[in-house]
Backbone as a printed PyTorch tensor [residue, N CA C, xyz], in Angstrom:
tensor([[[-112.5100,  113.9310,   82.5980],
         [-113.7500,  113.1390,   82.3850],
         [-114.7940,  114.0860,   81.6630]],

        [[-115.3650,  113.5100,   80.6080],
         [-116.2940,  114.2840,   79.9140],
         [-117.6420,  114.3820,   80.5490]],

        [[-118.3670,  115.5140,   80.4480],
         [-119.7170,  115.6160,   81.0810],
         [-120.6270,  114.9970,   80.0010]],

        [[-121.6250,  114.2530,   80.5930],
         [-122.7160,  113.8220,   79.6380],
         [-123.5390,  114.9500,   79.2810]],

        [[-123.9810,  114.9770,   78.0800],
         [-125.0260,  115.9390,   77.7200],
         [-126.3570,  115.4360,   78.0700]],

        [[-126.8210,  115.7850,   79.1430],
         [-128.1850,  115.2630,   79.7160],
         [-129.2520,  115.6410,   78.6670]],

        [[-129.3050,  116.8440,   78.0880],
         [-130.3420,  117.2950,   77.1780],
         [-130.4710,  116.3800,   76.0900]],

        [[-129.3390,  115.9210,   75.3530],
         [-129.3460,  115.1040,   74.3070],
         [-129.8400,  113.6170,   74.6200]],

        [[-129.3970,  113.1300,   75.6730],
         [-129.7690,  111.8210,   76.0900],
         [-131.1290,  111.6950,   76.5390]],

        [[-131.7710,  112.8440,   77.2080],
         [-133.0980,  112.8070,   77.6220],
         [-133.8900,  112.8610,   76.5050]],

        [[-133.6670,  113.6980,   75.3990],
         [-134.3370,  113.9330,   74.3640],
         [-134.4050,  112.5700,   73.5650]],

        [[-133.2770,  111.9070,   73.3330],
         [-133.3230,  110.6510,   72.4410],
         [-134.1920,  109.5900,   73.1490]],

        [[-134.1570,  109.5490,   74.3950],
         [-135.0480,  108.4740,   75.0160],
         [-136.5360,  108.8830,   75.0910]],

        [[-136.8020,  110.1890,   75.0570],
         [-138.2660,  110.5240,   74.9210],
         [-138.8040,  110.4360,   73.6010]],

        [[-137.9370,  110.3390,   72.5890],
         [-138.3370,  110.3680,   71.1370],
         [-138.0540,  108.8630,   70.6880]],

        [[-138.3520,  107.8360,   71.3640],
         [-138.1540,  106.5910,   70.9130],
         [-139.1360,  106.3090,   69.8190]],

        [[-138.6890,  105.5430,   68.9230],
         [-139.5950,  105.1810,   67.6860],
         [-140.9400,  104.5770,   68.2470]],

        [[-142.0120,  105.2150,   67.9130],
         [-143.2690,  104.7170,   68.1120],
         [-143.9380,  104.1750,   66.7390]],

        [[-144.0180,  102.9480,   66.5010],
         [-144.3870,  102.5530,   65.2360],
         [-145.9410,  102.8270,   64.8910]],

        [[-146.7610,  102.9200,   65.8840],
         [-148.1210,  103.2150,   65.6830],
         [-148.2640,  104.6740,   65.3270]],

        [[-147.5400,  105.5150,   66.0610],
         [-147.5320,  106.9840,   65.7640],
         [-146.9480,  107.3010,   64.3110]],

        [[-145.8460,  106.5380,   64.0130],
         [-145.3190,  106.7880,   62.7340],
         [-146.3550,  106.4080,   61.5790]],

        [[-146.9750,  105.3530,   61.9320],
         [-147.8980,  104.8400,   60.8540],
         [-149.1320,  105.8070,   60.6830]],

        [[-149.4950,  106.2730,   61.8790],
         [-150.7360,  107.2600,   61.8620],
         [-150.2500,  108.4350,   61.1780]],

        [[-149.0340,  108.8900,   61.4190],
         [-148.6790,  110.1080,   60.6200],
         [-148.6130,  109.8740,   59.1160]],

        [[-148.1180,  108.6370,   58.6600],
         [-148.1170,  108.1490,   57.3080],
         [-149.5280,  108.1770,   56.7360]],

        [[-150.3530,  107.5520,   57.5200],
         [-151.8490,  107.4060,   57.0500],
         [-152.4800,  108.8260,   56.9700]],

        [[-152.0910,  109.7740,   57.7690],
         [-152.5530,  111.1880,   57.7750],
         [-152.2070,  111.7170,   56.4300]],

        [[-150.9650,  111.5480,   55.8890],
         [-150.5050,  112.0830,   54.7680],
         [-151.2920,  111.4810,   53.5740]],

        [[-151.6100,  110.1360,   53.6170],
         [-152.4270,  109.5120,   52.5360],
         [-153.9890,  110.0460,   52.6040]],

        [[-154.4600,  110.4560,   53.7330],
         [-155.6640,  111.0430,   53.8370],
         [-155.6360,  112.4760,   53.1410]],

        [[-154.6580,  113.1300,   53.3220],
         [-154.4900,  114.4070,   52.6490],
         [-154.3310,  114.2480,   51.2160]],

        [[-153.6110,  113.3150,   50.7620],
         [-153.5570,  112.9990,   49.3270],
         [-154.8630,  112.6550,   48.6800]],

        [[-155.5940,  111.7730,   49.4070],
         [-156.8310,  111.4620,   48.9000],
         [-157.8290,  112.5980,   48.9140]],

        [[-157.7890,  113.4010,   49.8890],
         [-158.6140,  114.6060,   49.9570],
         [-158.4030,  115.5200,   48.7430]],

        [[-157.1780,  115.6910,   48.5870],
         [-156.8090,  116.5880,   47.3720],
         [-156.9100,  116.0890,   46.0700]],

        [[-156.9680,  114.7180,   45.9960],
         [-157.0910,  114.0980,   44.6760],
         [-158.5720,  113.6730,   44.3070]],

        [[-159.4630,  113.7260,   45.2850],
         [-160.8020,  113.2820,   45.0510],
         [-161.7160,  114.4340,   44.5160]],

        [[-162.2740,  114.3330,   43.3250],
         [-163.0580,  115.4340,   42.8520],
         [-164.2240,  115.5740,   43.8050]],

        [[-164.7980,  116.8740,   43.7160],
         [-165.8300,  117.2270,   44.6960],
         [-167.1940,  116.4080,   44.5030]],

        [[-167.4720,  115.8960,   43.3760],
         [-168.6820,  115.2640,   43.2020],
         [-168.4440,  113.8530,   42.7000]],

        [[-169.4120,  112.8880,   42.8230],
         [-169.3220,  111.6810,   42.2910],
         [-169.3310,  111.6970,   40.8400]],

        [[-170.1330,  112.5780,   40.2620],
         [-170.1700,  112.7580,   38.6810],
         [-168.9700,  113.1380,   38.1590]],

        [[-168.2810,  114.1450,   38.7620],
         [-166.9720,  114.6360,   38.3930],
         [-165.8880,  113.6160,   38.4470]],

        [[-166.0190,  112.6050,   39.3580],
         [-165.1110,  111.5730,   39.5520],
         [-165.3210,  110.5190,   38.5110]],

        [[-166.5860,  110.2150,   38.2960],
         [-166.8300,  109.2100,   37.1510],
         [-166.4070,  109.7100,   35.7950]],

        [[-166.4980,  110.8770,   35.5800],
         [-166.2520,  111.5340,   34.2650],
         [-164.6830,  111.8770,   34.1980]],

        [[-163.8590,  111.7690,   35.2960],
         [-162.5530,  112.0260,   35.2160],
         [-161.7190,  111.0460,   34.5060]],

        [[-160.4330,  111.4020,   34.2860],
         [-159.5710,  110.5270,   33.5020],
         [-159.0970,  109.3150,   34.2690]],

        [[-158.3400,  108.4500,   33.6520],
         [-157.7520,  107.1360,   34.2230],
         [-156.8300,  107.5510,   35.3410]],

        [[-155.9830,  108.5230,   35.1300],
         [-155.0180,  108.8340,   36.1340],
         [-155.6140,  109.2380,   37.5430]],

        [[-156.7930,  110.0210,   37.3780],
         [-157.4810,  110.3120,   38.7020],
         [-158.1410,  109.1140,   39.2560]],

        [[-158.5710,  108.3640,   38.5090],
         [-159.2840,  107.0170,   39.0730],
         [-158.1180,  106.0580,   39.7420]],

        [[-156.9540,  106.0030,   38.9600],
         [-155.8080,  105.1530,   39.5310],
         [-155.3060,  105.8610,   40.7560]],

        [[-155.1700,  107.1310,   40.8770],
         [-154.6130,  108.0070,   41.9950],
         [-155.6320,  107.7130,   43.1580]],

        [[-156.8580,  107.7450,   43.0680],
         [-157.9370,  107.6040,   44.0820],
         [-157.6770,  106.0740,   44.6320]],

        [[-157.6520,  105.0730,   43.6820],
         [-157.5130,  103.7070,   43.9840],
         [-156.3340,  103.5910,   44.8150]],

        [[-155.2010,  104.0390,   44.4520],
         [-153.8990,  103.9830,   45.0760],
         [-153.9440,  104.5530,   46.5610]],

        [[-154.5280,  105.7340,   46.6710],
         [-154.6850,  106.3800,   48.0250],
         [-155.5570,  105.4470,   48.9450]],

        [[-156.6200,  104.9920,   48.4020],
         [-157.6550,  104.1120,   49.0850],
         [-156.8070,  102.8650,   49.6810]],

        [[-156.1550,  102.2400,   48.6780],
         [-155.3560,  101.0210,   49.0380],
         [-154.3420,  101.3210,   50.1640]],

        [[-153.6510,  102.3370,   49.9470],
         [-152.6210,  102.6140,   50.9730],
         [-153.2040,  102.8980,   52.3300]],

        [[-154.3580,  103.5550,   52.3660],
         [-154.9150,  104.0070,   53.7110],
         [-155.3690,  102.6320,   54.3520]],

        [[-156.0410,  101.8880,   53.6070],
         [-156.5540,  100.5070,   54.1980],
         [-155.3320,   99.6210,   54.6530]],

        [[-154.2850,   99.6430,   53.8580],
         [-153.1620,   98.7520,   54.2800],
         [-152.5160,   99.2940,   55.4300]],

        [[-152.2840,  100.6230,   55.6000],
         [-151.7920,  101.2060,   56.7610],
         [-152.6370,  100.9860,   58.0100]],

        [[-153.8730,  101.0350,   57.8260],
         [-154.7230,  100.7540,   59.0220],
         [-154.6070,   99.2390,   59.4630]],

        [[-154.5430,   98.3210,   58.4900],
         [-154.3390,   96.8890,   58.9730],
         [-152.8880,   96.8090,   59.6000]],

        [[-151.7550,   97.5840,   59.0270],
         [-150.5790,   97.4820,   59.7280],
         [-150.6060,   98.0540,   61.1720]],

        [[-151.3830,   99.1470,   61.2420],
         [-151.4890,   99.6650,   62.6060],
         [-152.1890,   98.7280,   63.5540]],

        [[-153.3000,   98.0600,   63.0330],
         [-153.9820,   97.0980,   63.8530],
         [-153.0660,   95.9910,   64.3050]],

        [[-152.2800,   95.5080,   63.4760],
         [-151.3160,   94.4010,   63.7060],
         [-150.2960,   94.7250,   64.7380]],

        [[-149.7620,   96.0520,   64.6850],
         [-148.9430,   96.5330,   65.5700],
         [-149.5310,   96.5630,   67.0090]],

        [[-150.6700,   97.0700,   67.1000],
         [-151.3760,   97.1360,   68.3910],
         [-151.6350,   95.7060,   68.9360]],

        [[-151.9750,   94.7820,   67.9970],
         [-152.3590,   93.4910,   68.4980],
         [-151.0900,   92.7860,   68.9480]],

        [[-149.9260,   93.0250,   68.3070],
         [-148.7090,   92.4310,   68.8330],
         [-148.4190,   93.1350,   70.0610]],

        [[-148.5670,   94.3670,   70.2150],
         [-148.2730,   95.0550,   71.5840],
         [-149.0470,   94.4920,   72.6510]],

        [[-150.2010,   94.1190,   72.3910],
         [-151.0010,   93.6030,   73.5120],
         [-150.7430,   92.0720,   73.8300]],

        [[-149.6620,   91.4870,   73.1340],
         [-149.1510,   90.1760,   73.3040],
         [-149.8980,   89.1310,   72.6410]],

        [[-150.7700,   89.5870,   71.4440],
         [-151.4960,   88.5930,   70.8040],
         [-150.8870,   88.4170,   69.4180]],

        [[-151.2490,   87.3440,   68.7370],
         [-150.8050,   87.1470,   67.4410],
         [-151.7470,   87.7510,   66.2930]],

        [[-151.1140,   88.6220,   65.4560],
         [-151.9180,   89.3530,   64.5660],
         [-152.6170,   88.1850,   63.6240]],

        [[-153.7350,   88.4520,   63.2660],
         [-154.5730,   87.4920,   62.4840],
         [-154.1120,   87.4650,   60.9240]],

        [[-154.3370,   86.4330,   60.1890],
         [-153.8320,   86.4290,   58.7560],
         [-154.8070,   87.2260,   57.9520]],

        [[-156.1710,   87.3620,   58.3890],
         [-157.0460,   88.0110,   57.4620],
         [-157.2670,   89.4040,   58.0650]],

        [[-157.1760,   90.3600,   57.1680],
         [-157.2620,   91.7670,   57.3990],
         [-158.5540,   92.1420,   58.2250]],

        [[-159.6540,   91.7020,   57.8800],
         [-160.8770,   91.9760,   58.6930],
         [-160.8320,   91.5820,   60.0310]],

        [[-160.0600,   90.4740,   60.3720],
         [-160.0500,   90.0670,   61.7150],
         [-159.0690,   90.9430,   62.6070]],

        [[-158.2280,   91.8320,   61.9630],
         [-157.4500,   92.7090,   62.7140],
         [-158.3770,   93.8020,   63.3060]],

        [[-159.4420,   94.2490,   62.4240],
         [-160.4380,   95.2620,   62.8640],
         [-161.2400,   94.6490,   63.9910]],

        [[-161.6830,   93.4130,   63.6730],
         [-162.4700,   92.7620,   64.7710],
         [-161.6550,   92.6480,   66.0950]],

        [[-160.4460,   92.3450,   66.0940],
         [-159.6850,   92.2240,   67.2890],
         [-159.5640,   93.5550,   68.0090]],

        [[-159.4240,   94.7000,   67.3040],
         [-159.3540,   96.0230,   67.8670],
         [-160.7580,   96.2370,   68.3930]],

        [[-161.7280,   96.0290,   67.7230],
         [-163.1210,   96.2370,   68.3640],
         [-163.2200,   95.3390,   69.7030]],

        [[-162.7940,   94.1500,   69.6360],
         [-162.9120,   93.3970,   70.8950],
         [-162.1580,   93.7830,   71.9910]],

        [[-161.0800,   94.5460,   71.7060],
         [-160.1580,   95.0990,   72.6110],
         [-160.4110,   96.6450,   73.0500]],

        [[-161.7100,   96.9830,   72.4870],
         [-162.3730,   98.2920,   72.7750],
         [-161.5990,   99.4970,   72.2790]],

        [[-160.6360,   99.2140,   71.2360],
         [-159.8510,  100.3370,   70.6850],
         [-160.7220,  101.0210,   69.5710]],

        [[-161.6880,  100.4040,   68.9010],
         [-162.5830,  101.0660,   67.9510],
         [-163.9530,  100.6150,   68.2920]],

        [[-164.9360,  101.4480,   67.8670],
         [-166.3560,  101.1150,   68.0910],
         [-166.9400,  100.2860,   67.0530]],

        [[-168.1340,   99.8070,   67.1390],
         [-168.8230,   98.9800,   66.1570],
         [-169.0790,   99.5810,   64.8810]],

        [[-169.3760,  100.8830,   64.9150],
         [-169.6050,  101.6230,   63.6500],
         [-168.3620,  101.6790,   62.7680]],

        [[-167.3100,  101.9190,   63.4950],
         [-165.9750,  102.0880,   62.7990],
         [-165.5750,  100.5940,   62.2640]],

        [[-165.7180,   99.6330,   63.1720],
         [-165.5220,   98.2360,   62.5730],
         [-166.4480,   97.9810,   61.3100]],

        [[-167.6690,   98.3120,   61.4210],
         [-168.5120,   97.9020,   60.2560],
         [-168.1320,   98.6770,   58.9390]],

        [[-167.7150,   99.9160,   59.1270],
         [-167.1900,  100.6230,   58.0120],
         [-165.9220,   99.9970,   57.3010]],

        [[-165.0080,   99.6780,   58.2460],
         [-163.8840,   99.1190,   57.6290],
         [-163.9320,   97.6290,   57.0510]],

        [[-165.0810,   96.9430,   57.6700],
         [-165.3570,   95.6630,   56.8580],
         [-165.7570,   95.8920,   55.5890]],

        [[-166.6800,   96.8650,   55.3670],
         [-167.2450,   97.2270,   54.0580],
         [-165.9930,   97.7140,   53.2140]],

        [[-165.1570,   98.5530,   53.7690],
         [-164.0570,   99.0480,   52.9890],
         [-163.0880,   97.8330,   52.5170]],

        [[-162.8990,   96.9710,   53.3520],
         [-162.0270,   95.8270,   53.0400],
         [-162.6140,   95.0280,   51.8370]],

        [[-163.9780,   94.9320,   51.7070],
         [-164.6020,   94.4210,   50.5660],
         [-164.2890,   95.1700,   49.3440]],

        [[-164.2210,   96.3950,   49.3940],
         [-163.9150,   97.2510,   48.2700],
         [-162.3120,   96.9840,   47.9260]],

        [[-161.5660,   96.9680,   48.9630],
         [-160.1650,   96.7480,   48.8800],
         [-159.9740,   95.4510,   48.0570]],

        [[-160.6190,   94.4090,   48.3850],
         [-160.5480,   92.9950,   47.6930],
         [-160.8670,   93.1660,   46.2070]],

        [[-162.0580,   93.9970,   46.0650],
         [-162.5440,   93.9620,   44.6940],
         [-161.4470,   94.9070,   43.7910]],

        [[-160.8490,   95.8570,   44.3780],
         [-159.7520,   96.5700,   43.6350],
         [-158.5060,   95.7160,   43.3000]],

        [[-158.0490,   95.0420,   44.3040],
         [-156.8370,   94.2360,   44.0740],
         [-157.0990,   92.9200,   43.2930]],

        [[-158.3330,   92.3400,   43.1690],
         [-158.5600,   91.1920,   42.6200],
         [-158.8790,   91.5180,   41.0680]],

        [[-158.0490,   91.0160,   40.1470],
         [-158.1910,   91.3290,   38.6990],
         [-159.5300,   90.8840,   38.0370]],

        [[-160.1710,   89.9540,   38.6800],
         [-161.3260,   89.3180,   38.1600],
         [-162.6690,   90.0280,   38.5850]],

        [[-162.4850,   90.9620,   39.5110],
         [-163.7140,   91.7570,   40.0950],
         [-163.6420,   93.1910,   39.6690]],

        [[-164.7380,   93.8570,   39.5790],
         [-164.8020,   95.2000,   39.1590],
         [-165.5240,   95.9990,   40.3640]],

        [[-165.0580,   97.1730,   40.5500],
         [-165.4760,   98.1280,   41.6070],
         [-165.9650,   99.2400,   40.7900]],

        [[-167.2080,   99.5610,   40.7670],
         [-167.7180,  100.7670,   39.9580],
         [-167.1960,  101.9720,   40.5150]],

        [[-166.9010,  102.8520,   39.5100],
         [-166.1830,  104.1710,   40.0410],
         [-167.1580,  104.9790,   40.9430]],

        [[-168.4860,  104.8620,   40.8650],
         [-169.2830,  105.6050,   41.7750],
         [-169.1400,  104.9180,   43.2240]],

        [[-169.0740,  103.7600,   43.2810],
         [-168.8980,  103.0130,   44.4530],
         [-167.4900,  103.3650,   45.1720]],

        [[-166.5100,  103.3180,   44.3530],
         [-165.1810,  103.7420,   44.9180],
         [-165.2850,  105.0990,   45.4200]],

        [[-165.9670,  106.0500,   44.6530],
         [-166.0360,  107.4920,   45.1000],
         [-166.7230,  107.5420,   46.4470]],

        [[-167.7770,  106.8650,   46.6020],
         [-168.5990,  107.0120,   47.8420],
         [-167.7870,  106.2750,   49.0350]],

        [[-167.1730,  105.1130,   48.8080],
         [-166.4460,  104.5640,   49.9720],
         [-165.2110,  105.3730,   50.3780]],

        [[-164.5440,  105.9840,   49.2380],
         [-163.3800,  106.9300,   49.4870],
         [-163.9240,  108.1620,   50.3660]],

        [[-164.9570,  108.7490,   50.0420],
         [-165.5390,  109.8080,   50.7290],
         [-165.6750,  109.4430,   52.2260]],

        [[-166.3240,  108.2300,   52.3940],
         [-166.5780,  107.6130,   53.7940],
         [-165.3310,  107.4020,   54.4760]],

        [[-164.2010,  106.9200,   53.6220],
         [-163.0380,  106.6510,   54.3380],
         [-162.4010,  107.8260,   54.8730]],

        [[-162.5380,  108.9290,   54.2700],
         [-162.0330,  110.3170,   54.8290],
         [-162.6310,  110.5370,   56.1850]],

        [[-163.9810,  110.2250,   56.3280],
         [-164.6940,  110.5520,   57.6910],
         [-164.3150,  109.4430,   58.6440]],

        [[-164.4260,  108.2550,   58.2400],
         [-164.2530,  107.1170,   59.2180],
         [-162.7930,  107.0660,   59.5710]],

        [[-161.8600,  107.4090,   58.5290],
         [-160.5700,  107.4340,   58.8840],
         [-160.1180,  108.3220,   59.9660]],

        [[-160.7350,  109.4720,   60.0180],
         [-160.5130,  110.4960,   61.1890],
         [-160.9530,  109.8260,   62.5080]],

        [[-162.2390,  109.3580,   62.3330],
         [-162.7810,  108.6210,   63.5840],
         [-161.8560,  107.4850,   64.0730]],

        [[-161.4430,  106.6640,   63.1770],
         [-160.4560,  105.5690,   63.5190],
         [-159.2550,  106.1310,   64.1680]],

        [[-158.6070,  107.1990,   63.6180],
         [-157.4440,  107.7260,   64.3030],
         [-157.7350,  108.2910,   65.6050]],

        [[-158.8090,  109.0880,   65.6730],
         [-159.2030,  109.6080,   67.0480],
         [-159.5510,  108.5240,   67.9700]],

        [[-160.0860,  107.4080,   67.6360],
         [-160.5040,  106.3510,   68.6140],
         [-159.1310,  105.7210,   69.1300]],

        [[-158.2570,  105.5080,   68.0760],
         [-156.8820,  104.9620,   68.5590],
         [-156.1160,  105.8390,   69.5320]],

        [[-156.1110,  107.1180,   69.1780],
         [-155.4850,  108.0260,   70.0500],
         [-156.0970,  108.0210,   71.4760]],

        [[-157.4300,  108.1350,   71.6230],
         [-158.1200,  107.8890,   72.8410],
         [-157.7560,  106.5070,   73.5990]],

        [[-157.6630,  105.4380,   72.8540],
         [-157.4190,  104.1790,   73.3840],
         [-155.9690,  104.2860,   73.9620]],

        [[-155.0020,  104.8310,   73.2290],
         [-153.6290,  104.8380,   73.8270],
         [-153.5960,  105.8510,   75.0220]],

        [[-154.3170,  106.9850,   75.0550],
         [-154.2530,  107.8120,   76.1950],
         [-154.9130,  107.1460,   77.3710]],

        [[-156.0000,  106.3670,   77.2060],
         [-156.6590,  105.6290,   78.2980],
         [-155.8000,  104.5520,   78.7180]],

        [[-155.0940,  103.8140,   77.7340],
         [-154.2710,  102.6910,   78.0820],
         [-153.0660,  103.1630,   78.9360]],

        [[-152.3210,  104.2700,   78.4420],
         [-151.2840,  104.7610,   79.0940],
         [-151.5070,  105.2950,   80.4850]],

        [[-152.7200,  105.8850,   80.6550],
         [-153.0300,  106.5040,   82.0300],
         [-153.3140,  105.3090,   83.0140]],

        [[-153.7530,  104.1540,   82.4600],
         [-153.9020,  102.9650,   83.4320],
         [-152.7750,  102.2800,   83.7860]],

        [[-151.6400,  102.5530,   82.9810],
         [-150.2350,  101.8370,   83.2160],
         [-149.5870,  102.6520,   84.2430]],

        [[-149.9550,  103.9060,   84.5680],
         [-149.1450,  104.7350,   85.5610],
         [-149.3780,  104.2550,   86.9680]]])
């Protein structure tokens, strides 16, 4: 009779796939890419080439989409149906005390910019995208920290 490798089975159960954690890690990579690709000043960004503008737009869009995906996973985990509109996912997280009002307000503003970027008939001025991208770096860290605290407090109440 073969002995079970307790170390391997214990490790595999403790490393179960956590979709929120995986998406937060992916989001963190996007923050790093945005940080590295964003010029230091608004003027430098405005005067930069199309590739830089496209890169910043892409990073911005990926971060917002990952945040919405994370929100929807959390909402499903709570036994609720994810909303169809992106801004409602942030509102639901706020209502569940996962994010604060200031974070909610920022992401509602960021979603307006997101819509302007993806809508071919609307234009988002480079200076505005630069400003909201800088704010996204700040509020993204706040959002991530608030979700980590939410899960810490949620898991401690489940024990």
